[in-house]
C-alpha positions in Angstrom: 116.1 112.6 82.0 114.7 109.9 84.2 111.5 111.0 85.9 110.7 108.1 87.9 113.3 107.9 90.3 113.2 112.0 90.5 110.0 112.9 91.7 107.1 110.5 93.5 103.7 110.9 94.6 102.5 110.8 98.4 100.0 112.3 100.5 100.5 115.3 101.9 98.8 114.6 105.0 96.3 112.1 106.6 93.1 111.6 105.1 89.5 112.4 106.2 87.9 109.4 107.7 85.6 107.7 105.0 82.7 105.0 105.9 82.1 102.8 102.7 79.1 100.3 103.9 78.3 97.0 102.3 75.5 94.9 103.8 74.8 96.4 107.1 79.2 95.8 107.4 80.9 99.3 107.9 84.1 100.2 106.5 86.0 102.6 107.9 89.0 103.8 104.9 92.1 106.4 105.7 95.3 107.2 104.6 98.2 108.9 105.9 101.7 109.6 104.7 104.4 107.4 106.6 108.5 107.1 106.7 109.3 104.0 108.5 107.4 101.3 109.6 107.7 102.5 113.4 104.9 105.0 112.3 102.6 102.5 110.7 102.8 100.7 114.4 101.7 103.3 116.1 99.2 104.4 113.8 97.4 100.8 113.5 97.2 100.8 117.4 95.3 104.6 117.5 92.9 103.1 115.2 92.4 99.7 116.8 91.7 101.7 120.0 89.9 104.5 117.7 87.0 101.3 116.4 87.7 99.4 119.4 84.6 97.8 118.2 86.1 96.3 114.8 87.0 92.4 114.1 89.7 93.9 112.0 91.9 96.5 110.9 93.6 95.5 107.7 96.1 97.8 105.9 98.9 98.3 103.5 102.0 100.2 103.0 104.6 101.2 100.3 107.8 103.1 100.8 110.8 103.9 99.3 111.6 106.0 96.1 114.1 103.7 94.1 113.6 100.6 96.1 110.3 100.0 97.2 109.3 98.4 99.5 105.5 97.0 101.0 103.6 95.3 103.6 100.2 93.9 103.1 98.1 92.5 106.3 94.7 90.9 106.3 94.3 91.1 110.2 92.6 88.0 110.4 90.6 88.4 107.5 90.4 85.2 104.3 94.2 85.2 103.3 94.6 88.0 100.8 90.7 89.1 100.7 92.2 92.5 102.6 95.4 93.7 102.5 96.1 92.9 98.8 92.8 94.8 97.5 94.3 97.7 99.6 97.8 97.4 98.6 96.4 97.4 94.6 95.3 100.6 95.1 98.0 102.4 96.3 99.4 101.1 93.2 96.8 102.8 91.4 97.3 105.7 93.0 101.3 105.4 92.0 101.8 106.2 96.0 104.4 105.8 98.1 105.6 106.9 101.6 102.0 105.8 102.1 99.7 104.0 104.5 96.1 102.8 104.0 94.0 101.1 106.7 90.3 100.1 106.6 88.8 99.4 110.0 85.8 97.2 109.5 82.8 96.4 111.8 81.1 93.5 111.1 77.3 93.9 110.0 76.0 90.4 110.9 75.8 88.9 107.0 78.9 86.9 105.8 80.4 88.6 102.6 82.1 85.9 101.0 85.7 86.4 99.8 84.8 88.0 96.6 82.7 90.8 98.7 85.4 91.1 101.0 88.1 91.9 98.2 85.5 94.9 96.8 84.5 95.9 100.1 88.4 96.9 100.9 89.4 97.6 97.5 86.4 100.0 97.9 87.2 101.7 100.9 91.0 101.8 100.1 89.8 103.8 97.0 87.6 106.1 98.7 90.2 106.8 100.9 92.8 107.9 98.6 90.5 109.8 96.9 90.1 111.6 99.5 93.6 112.0 100.0 95.8 115.4 99.1 98.0 113.6 97.2 100.7 115.8 96.0 104.3 115.0 94.1 107.7 115.6 95.7 110.8 115.9 94.3 113.6 113.8 94.9 116.6 116.0 96.5 120.6 115.6 97.7 122.1 117.7 100.3 125.5 119.1 100.0 127.4 120.9 102.9 129.7 123.6 101.0 132.2 125.4 103.2 134.2 128.3 101.8 135.3 131.9 102.8 133.8 134.8 102.6 135.5 136.5 99.9 134.1 133.7 97.8 130.3 134.4 99.0 129.5 136.5 95.4 130.5 133.6 93.7 128.9 130.8 95.5 125.2 132.8 95.5 125.7 133.4 91.9 125.3 129.9 91.5 122.5 129.6 93.9 120.4 132.0 92.5 121.5 131.2 88.7 120.4 127.3 89.6 117.6 128.1 92.3 119.0 126.4 94.7 117.7 125.9 97.7 119.5 126.6 101.6 118.5 124.3 103.9 120.6 126.3 107.0 123.5 129.0 106.6 126.1 129.4 108.6 127.9 133.1 107.8 131.4 133.8 109.5 135.0 134.5 108.4 134.5 130.4 107.3 131.0 130.2 105.4 129.0 126.6 105.8 126.0 126.6 103.7 124.1 123.4 103.5 121.7 123.5 99.7 119.3 120.7 98.2 119.6 120.2 95.1 117.2 118.1 92.4 118.6 114.4 92.8 118.8 114.5 88.6 120.8 117.9 88.9 123.0 116.9 91.3 126.3 115.9 89.8 126.2 118.8 87.3 125.9 121.5 90.3 128.6 119.3 92.1 130.7 119.5 89.1 130.1 123.1 89.2 131.1 123.9 93.0 134.1 121.5 93.0 135.5 124.0 89.9 135.3 126.5 92.7 138.7 127.4 93.7 139.6 126.6 97.9 135.7 125.7 98.0 134.8 122.1 99.7 131.8 120.2 98.8 130.4 117.2 100.7 
């Protein structure tokens, strides 16, 4: 049983804003669920508007389940002093499809690279601690077509295997879209393939 690719952790919804202060600099941390880079751009633009006096809005994200992709952005801070410490927290919380952003308002005292690294890391950590992190199951969807007479057989399998019906069309020719947990999908598909006259894609 391969758990690694079957479930993943992500944040359920955008976190509340957290504030971390270091030598009068203010670090506002946020965590967001994201599905693609376009969403990231919109969120970062919104944060820059919200914190128009912020000197930097640094962030990192990780997306994907089997094939992970990530990006870390220092937004003008010294190289690797902001984006990578934020990304490190995404890794330590083991979340994906997640964006963590930290807006910094300079307080007049320079923190140095070490100080920046620990402050961005702390703000990211607080944002994630403040998030509702959920475990999700990777699912495959199948479309099943069958004749009305086969309804009982099909519904019995769905009930026995506790499958989720996404949508259904019930006429003389029926069509169901079902969601199947990834690790069970081959086995479930084989059961339906074995039902005479039924078509599964």
